[in-house]
N, C-alpha and C positions, 0 to 999 in steps of 0.2 A: 317256263318249265324245262325247255330243251337245254338251256345252258346249265341248269341245275342237274339234269341227267348226266351231262357230260363231266361236271366237276365234282359231284357228290359221290363218295364211295362209302358204303356201309360196312361197319367194322369198329374195332376198339384199338386203343393205343394207351400205353403207359406215358403219362405226361411228365417227363423227368424234371422239367423246370418248375413244377409245382410242388410246394411243400405244405405240410399240415401242422398247424399250431393248435394245441389244446388251450382252451380258455378255462382256467382253473379257479374254483371258488364255490361258495354256496350258491346253488342254482338261482335262487330268487334274487341274489345280489348280482349274479352274472347277467341275468335277464334285464335288470334295472340299469346296469352299466352299459350293456350293449344298446338298449333302447335310446340312451342319451348320446351315443356316438356314431352308429351306423345309419346310413340313409334309408335302408330298407326296413320293413316291419319284421324284426327278428323275433317278436313275440308270437308270430303266426307260424314259426317253424316247428314241425313235428319231427320226431325220430325218423331218419332216413330222407328227409327233404334236403335238397340242395338249393339254396337261394343266391341269386346274384346280389351283390351288395358293394358298398363303397363307403369311404369316410371323406369328409371335407374339412378344410380349415375355416376359421371365422369369416373369411371373406367369401366362403362358398366355392372355393376351388378345390378340385378333387386331388386328394393326397394319395390314396390308394384304391384298387378295386380288387375284389376277391369273391369267393363263395363262402357262405356260411351254411353250416350243417349241424345236425344234432345226431349223437351216437350214444345210445344208453343214457339218454337225458343229459348229455354233456355237450357243450358247444364246442365247435372247432372252426377254425378259419383256414381255408385253402387258398393259397397265395403264391405268386411267382416268387422264386427264391431271391430275386434281386430286391424285392420290396420288404423282406422279412424284418430287417433292422429298422426300416422306415416306419412300418406300421407299429412295431412294439415300442419304439422311441416316442412315437406320436401318441399312443394310447396309455403308456405307463404313468404319466403324470395324473391321469384321471382314475385309472384302475386301482391305484392304491388306496383311494378313498372307499372303495368297495371290497377290499381284500382280495382283489382279482389279480391273478398272475398268468404268465404265458410260458408254455413249454413246447419246444420243437419236438415232433415225433418222428418216427422213422416209417410211417405209413406211406403207401404208394397211391398214386391217383390215376385212375382209369377213366378216360374220356371215350364216350361211344356215340357214333352216329347210326340211327336205326329208322326203319320205315314202320316200325310198331312201337307199342308203349308197354313193354313187359315191366319197365322201371319208369317211375314218374320222372318226366323230363324237366329240366330247368328252363327249356326253350324249345319251341317247335314252330313249324308252319304246316301247311297242308301235305307237304311232300316228305319231310323227315323230322326227327326229334333228336335233341342233344341231351345226354345224361353224363353225370360223373358218379363215380363210385370210389370208395376206399378200400385198400387191401393191405394186410400185413405181411403178404408174401408176394413175390413178383413170379408168378407162374405164367407159362406160355399161353398167349391169347389165341383164340380161334378168330380167323378172318381179321387179321390185323390191318391197320391202315397206317398211312404216313402222317407226320406231324402237319405238314402243309395242307393235307386234306381236312384234318380237324380244324385248323385255323381258318381255312376257306369256308367251311361250314358255318363257323361262328360269324365270319364277316358277312355272309349272305343274310344271316338273320340279324345283322347290324349290332352284334355283341362285340364290343371292343375291350381288349384286356390292356389296361394302363401299363405303360413301361416306365422305367426309372427317369427316363428323359421327359415324360409327361408330367411329372409331379408339379402341382400348384400352377398348371398352365391353362386348364379348362374347367369350366363349370359343367355340371351334369347335363344341362340342356344341350350343350355343345357336342356331347358325345353319345347322345341317345340314352343316357342314363336315367333321364326323367321318366322314361317309358319302361326301362328294364331294371333299374337298380334303386329307384327312389320311390318311397311311399309318401303320399301327401295327406294321408289320414293318421299317421302315427304321431307320437309325441316329439318334443323338441331334441334337436341334435345340433351340433356345431355347423354353422353356415346355413341353417334351415331358412331364416328370414330372407336371405339373399336368394336362395334357391326357389323359394316360394314366390318371391316378388317377380323373379324373371318368368315363372310360369304363368302367373295370373295377370301381371301388369305390364310385362314387356312385349314387344313386338319381335317375334322370332322370324328374322328375315333369311336365316340360313338353315340348311338341313344337313344333318349328319348322314351320309349316304355310303353305299357300297358301290364301287364302279368296277366293272369287268371289261377289259379291253383285249384286243389281240395282243399277243406278246410283243409285236414289233410296233406297238403304238409309240408315237413320238409326242413327248410332253412339250407343251409350249406355255407353261404356267396356267393351263386351264383349270387345274384343280389344286386346292389346298390340302395336300395329301397328310393323313394323320397315320403315323405308324409305318410299318413296312409294306412293301409291295410283294405279293407272293406270285411267284411264277409256277403255274401249274397247268399241265396238259395244253401248252401253247397259248395260255391265257394269262393276263395279268390281273390280279384281284387285289383291290386295296379300298381303304376308307378314305373319305374326303369330306370336307365341309364346303358345301356349295351354296351359293346364293340361289334362293328359290326362283327368282326371275330368270336365272341362267339355266335351269334344270332341262327344259325341253330343248334349248339350243344345243347344249352339251351332248344330248343323247344322239343328236345328229352328226357329231364329229366322226370323221373318218377313223375307224380303228376301235370306237367305242361300241361294245356289244350291248350293254345294258347298263342302266343305273338303278339300283334298288333303293 
């Protein structure tokens, strides 16, 4: 808890790198289309919900990660701007069979870190919750936070946002997506057989973790770092894939504050 008190700041931020895509079509056909593409249970989304999701290729490798939401009974995808063309190009060959199209909107995305739940969070622990909201105007925010603070809060909850450099490199289990972005009770989607086989028949010898170190920590190939290292308040915060047998030993490394 002490390190979270030091790193977590409550407030909101406009996440300028996130863009909103309308999924356009007959709602029943859109629902059927999404069910067969995304890894999460899109049919469970109600208006105002924000759900972590992703899509995979036939080999079960993650192509993109994003939020799914519903506004006025219409589905929207919230995704990093670098992945817009990737996801549209990937989904379009399938969407045409359902009469579904995609349209980029001008809406803004607000991310918030809070110690209460006025808005339904997409992720939380006992200390704080994370929410996103959409806005048509960019008004001044009360109690604004910095982007690194938002990203750190997500890392602490082991929520990893896929980058363009990560495409087709990882399976959901390797990025903690099996816990945050995959439903094992829904209908089929691309790569489902591979993802399910790894979950139920594979031996998971590695763990997707969040590592917090002192800012002067010297790396000696101790960790397989995934994504960027955030420098915040004299700490380094990053995600890593770690052999389970090495977890306790690495926690004792000089300069390592904690591994989540």
